[in-house]
N, C-alpha and C positions, 0 to 999 in steps of 0.2 A: 283548708288552704286559703279560703277567701279572706281578703283583708277586712278587718273590723273597723267600724267607725270610731272616732275619738270618744273617749269617756266624757261623761257630763262633768261640767265644772264643779270643783269641790267648794268654791266660795263664790258668792254673787256680790259684786261691788257696785250695785246700782246707786248707792248713796255717795258715790265718789265725788259727784258735783258739789255736794254740800261742803265737803272738806276743801275742795278747790276754792269755793267762795269764801270760806272762813280764813284761809291763808291769804287771799287777796285783800280781804277787809283789814287785815293787820297793817298793811302798807297804806299810809294815809295819802301820800303824794300820788296823783293820778299818773304822772309820767313814770315814776318808779314802778307803779303797779303794772303799767304796760310793758315796761322794761323787763320786769320779773316774768311776766307771762311769755314775752317773746323769747326770753332766755330758756326758761324751763318747759314751756308748753309748746311753742312753735319751733323749738329746736334751733334757735339762732346761736351762732358762735358769739364770743365776747366782742369780736370786731364787728360782726353784722348788727348786733344789738346796739353798740355804740354809734355806728354810722346812722342807724335808723332814728336815733334821738339826738344826734349831734354832740356826742360826748366821747371821751376816750375809752378804750377797752379797760384801762386801769380803773376808771370811774365806775364802769359797769361791774367790775369785780368787787369793788368796795360796796356798792349798793346791794349786790347779791349776798355778800357775807353778812352785812348788817341785817338784811331781811331774814336770812336763815336763823340768826340769833333771836330775832323777834318771834319767828315761828316756834322755836324751841321753848321760849319763855311764856308764850300766850296760853292761858288756861283753856280758852275755848277751842283753840286748834288742837291742843293735846287731847281734850275730851273727845272731839270728833275723830281724831286720828286713832285713838284707842278703840273707838267703836268700829271703825272701818278696818283697821289693820290688826285687831286683837289676835295675838298668837300667830300672825302671818309669818310663815317661814321657820317657825320654831321646830317643826317636825319634818323639815326638809322641803323639797320642791312641791309645789301645789298648783293646780289648775284654777285660774281665775276668769270670771266673766265680768266685763264692764258694760255689757249691753244695757241700754236704757239710761246710762249716766248722762246728766246735762247740768249746765252751770248757768246761774242767773247773771253772773259777772261776765261770762263769755258765752253768750247764747249760741253763737255760731260754731263753737268748738265741738269737735267730734269726740266720742268716747275714747278713741285712741289718743287724742291730744290731752284729754283730761288725765288719762292714766300716765302718759309721759311726764306731765307736769308733776304729779304726785310722786312718781318714781324718782325723778330728778331731785325733788325736795327731800325725799327719803335718803338718797345717797348723800346729799349735801349736809343734812342734819345728823344722820347716823354715822356717816363716814364708813359705811360698810360696802363691800363690793358685790352688791346684789345683782342678779341677772334676770332679765325679762325677755322672753322669746314670743313674738306674735305668732299665733296659730290660725288666724283668720276668724271671721265672724265675731270680732270683739272678744276673742278668747286668748288668754296669755298663760304661759308657763312662767311662774315666778319661783326663783331659787335664791336662797340666801348665800349659796356658795357657787362658784363657777361650775358650769356644766362640762361633762367630758367633751373632748374635741370630736366633732362629728367625723372628721377625716381619719382620726386614729381609730374610732369605733368601727368605721367602715372597713378599714384595713384589717382589723382583728376578725370581724365577721367574715370577710372574704377568705381569710386564712382558715377559719373554722369550716366554712362551707356547709353549715348545717343549721337547721332551725333550732332555736334555743328556747328552753323553758325559762320562765321568769327568774328562777333561782340561778340558772346558768348565766343569764344576761346580767343579773345583779353582780355576780362575781367578775364578769368581763368589764362592766362599767365601774366597778369598785364603789357601788352604792348599796344602801340597805335594800332588802327585798321589797319592802313596802313603798319604796320610792321609784321602782323600776317603771311602772306604767306612766307616771308623770314625766320622768326624765326622758323616756322613749318618745313622748309627744314632742319634745324639743329637739329631736334628732330626726329630721324629715326622711332620711334614707332608711330608717328603721321602720318596719311594717309589722303591725300586730295582726295576727290572723284571728278568725272567729273561735278557733280552738285554744287561744291563749298563747300560742307560740310566736316567736319573733324571728323575722327574716330580714333580708337586706334588699332594698330596692337598688339595683345596680349590679347584682350578681351576673357573671357571665352565664350563657346558656348551659354549659357543662356543669357549672357550680349549682345552678338552680335545679337541674335534673337530678343531680346527686342528692341534694337536700330533700327533694320531693320523694326520691326513691327510698331514702332512709325512713321517712314517715310512712310510706306504703309498707315497708318491711315491718315496722312496729305494729301496723294494723293487721299483719298476717299475709300481706301480698308480696311475697319475696320475688316473684317473677311476673312480668307484665309485657304487654305488646307496646311497641314504640309509640303507637297512636294513643294508647291509654295514658302513658306518662305525659304525653304532650298536652292532653286535655287537663290533666291534673295540674300541670305547670301553668296553664292558662288561667286557672282559678286564681292563682297568686298574682300573676302578671298578665293583666288583660290585653297587653300589647301583643301577646302570643296567640290570641284567639283565632286569628286568620292565617297563622303560620302553617304551611303545608306539612303533613305528617312526615313526608320524606326528609324534611329538614332535621327533624328529631332523630330519624334513623341514621342520617349522615353524621350527626354529632356523636351518637352512641358508638358508631363503628370506626371513628377516627382513631388511628393508632396512638396519637399523643394523649388521648383521653383514656387513662388506664383505670378509671373508677368503675367501669362496667365490663361485663362479659356476656357473650351470647349464651342463652339458656338452653339451647338444643333444638327448640322448635322454631319454625319459621317466624321471624319478626319478634321473637320473645327475648327479653334481656333481663338481667338482674345485676345487683351490685357485685363487683368482683370479690369483695370481702365475704360475701355469702355463698360464693360459688366454689368451683373446683380448681380455680386458678388457670384455666385453659381458655384461650380466646376463641376457639372454634370447636366444632364436633370432631373435626379431623385430629386436632391436637389431643382431645380427650381420649379418642379411641387409640391413638398411638401410645399415649401414656399408659393405658390399661395393658396393652400387649408388652410394653417395656417392663412394667412392674411384674407381670406374670412370668416373663422370660420363657414363655412356651406358647406354641400356637393354641388358639382357643376357637371353639365353635362360636358362631356369631351371636347366638342367644346368650352364651356365657359372657361375651363382651358387653352386650347390652345390660345384663344384670349387674355388672361391675361398674358401669358408668354412674357417676353421682349426679347426672343430669338426665332430664327426660328427653329421649330421642326416639322418634318414630322408627318402627321396624324397617320400613322401606329405606329410610335415610341411612341407617347403620349398614344395611346390605349394599346400598348404592355406593357409599363411600369405600367400603371394603373391596368391592369389585372394580370400581373405576379409578380410584386413586393409585398412583404408582408406588406409594409408600408400602402397600400391602401385597401379599401373595396368597393365592388360593391354593391350599394344599389338598383340596378334595373334600367332598361331603360337607361343605359349608364350614370348613375349618380354615382359619386364616392366621397368618403370621406376618412379621415384618420382613420386607424384601431385603433390607440391609443386614438381616441376621441369617447366618448360615444354618443355625440349628443342627450343627454337625456333632454336638457333644454326645449324641446318643446313636449315631449312625451305625457304629460297629459294636454296640453293647449287646449283651445277652438279654433275653426277655426279662430276667429277674432284675438286672441292673437298670433296664429301661423303666420298669414299673417303680423301682425304688426311687429313681430320680423324678419320675412323674408325680409320685405322692409328695415328694419334698417340694417341688416347684409349685404344686397346687395347694400346698399347706392344708391338706385334709387326708383322711384315711380311706377315702373311696373316690372312684372316678367312674362316670358312666361308661359302659362297655363300648358304645359306639364311638365316643370321643377317643378313648384309649386306643381302639383298633385303628381308627383313622390316622392317628399320630404314629402308631407303630408301622402301618403300611407306608407312611411317608418316610420312615427311617429305614425301609427295606426289610422289616421284620415280617415273618409269616404270621398272619392273624390266627390261623388254625393252630399253629404251634404255640402261640401265646395262650390260647385257651387250654391246650393240653397241659402246658407247664403250670397254668393257674390251678389245675386240679390236684397237683402234687407238690408244688413248691412251698418252701417254708418262708418265702419272701412276700408272696401275695396269693390271693385266692380269686378264682373266677366264681362269682356269686350269682346264682339264678335259682329263685325259689318259686316254683309253680309258674304262673303266668305273670308274676310281678316284675319288678325292676331287675335289670341285668347290669351288674356292676363288676368292677375289679376292686377288691378291698384288701387292706392289710390283715395279717393273721389276727391281730388284736381286735380289729373291727368285726371280722368274721365271728370270733368268739363272743363278742357282745351281742351280735344278732342271734347266734344260737342260744345264748342265755335268755334273751327276751322272749324267744319262741317257747323255750322250755318253761319260763316263769309264768307265761300266760295260761298254761295248762299243766302246772307242776304236779298236781295230784294224780294225773293220768299218765305221766311220763316217767321214764327211768331217770335216776339222778344223772346230771351231766358230768362230763369229764372235768378233771381238776382245772385245766386251762380255761375251759369255758366258764366254770364257776368263779374262778379268780377274776377273769375279765369283767364279768357282770357285777360282781361285788365291788370291784375297784371303781367302776363307773358310778355305781350307786353312792359310794362314799364321796366321790368327787362332786356329785350333784346334791349331796347331803340329804339323800332319800332314806330316812330311817325305816319306812315301811318295807321296802324291798329287802334291806339288810335283816330286819327282824323276822319277816315271814320266811326268808330263805333259811335262816338259822333254825327256826322252829320246824321247817320241813325236813331239814337234815337231821335234827335231833330225833324227830318222830320216826323217821325211816331208817335210822342207824347210819346215816352218812357221816363223812368226815369233813370238818371245816378246814380249808387250807390254812396253814400256820400264818401266812402273810395277811390273811383276812381277820385274824383273831381280834386285833385292836380296833378294826373297823366295826365289828359287831359289838365289842365292848362299848364303843362310843354310842352306837345306836340304842343299846339297852340301857346306857348311862343312867 
């Protein structure tokens, strides 16, 4: 992020003074020579040059035009000009250094005045709209074509609000990629970083923070503390080095700045484009419950959040905020939801809807019983029905997990237990066998299909007709 220094000049014009002397020697008359220097080197207007020598501005123009033709025809001037300016500008903008240039004819002239003299001669002789931008320390950007408008470039960069790679900046400036670095030197508001990216000096603080956050995301840091992004921004803009961290936090939390969102942990933020679209933990938790359309245990809520939120923060929000209601045993719902669709349902209808709302074939027994109690259902009756119902099963195997499952899920679990020790167990029922083989085919598990088929064939079992084409695929 730190700004890089300007690139070294691509051409050194230390012999510039010899070319100036050669041009001045072409003019025999001393007064005309002084007039030419004043006009081209000292930057005098036609009127100022005429007043200094007691002649009219028209006479000055005539002398300048005649001298220009002399420069063009003089072999010595052309020879030195070719040596100094050989190929200059043919390949686009170029950085030039005139440091050390001096003239015998004008010993008091600065390198800057010598360059201005020759640049004006160039324009007069070549009749080309060349452009020169002083960069300080006798360094110039020379361009054979007009440079992009700095105001327009700044406007486009502000609209983009991002650091640009050289190729991206070349497209924005409408220049060739190899000209970007030189052209950027002529646009003071463009800043080149040490990593080769280009930013804008003059971004608003929200724009700068967004641009920095995008680079942090590319480096793998999608979430950051507001003090960290403040330090990163200060690398690019040193004026921010002494800005209090709270100022950055204030910018990130402003409602009109929609580029950022809170990441869930205290003081941590991220780009809104990389987040869940919610401006706070409260909004994120509410969205989870709205999507589920059923009360959830707080741990389930935390698992469904797409942001990192501490356990204590989730529980605190659920218990303190008026948006939520505690239904008992750490199960929470939305206060503005009646959850009355299951109040008068039978146990089977209750579980059928619960499986649908949770989009899975099993539910932890504690969660299902908490919700059932909240709907006025008898928990013991729910378990009794679960042992005989065709709609759901109460599943408890040894000291393992206690669940309510769909009949299909129960048969899959029976099949897995049978398959693990199939040589020592009796062949399973057809429903169990069919459920296990169907899952194996969906998961493209050839081993289970083939081994089950071999076990059935060896022990005289019958393969369910529905599973025949699954086995054919596995034996394929």
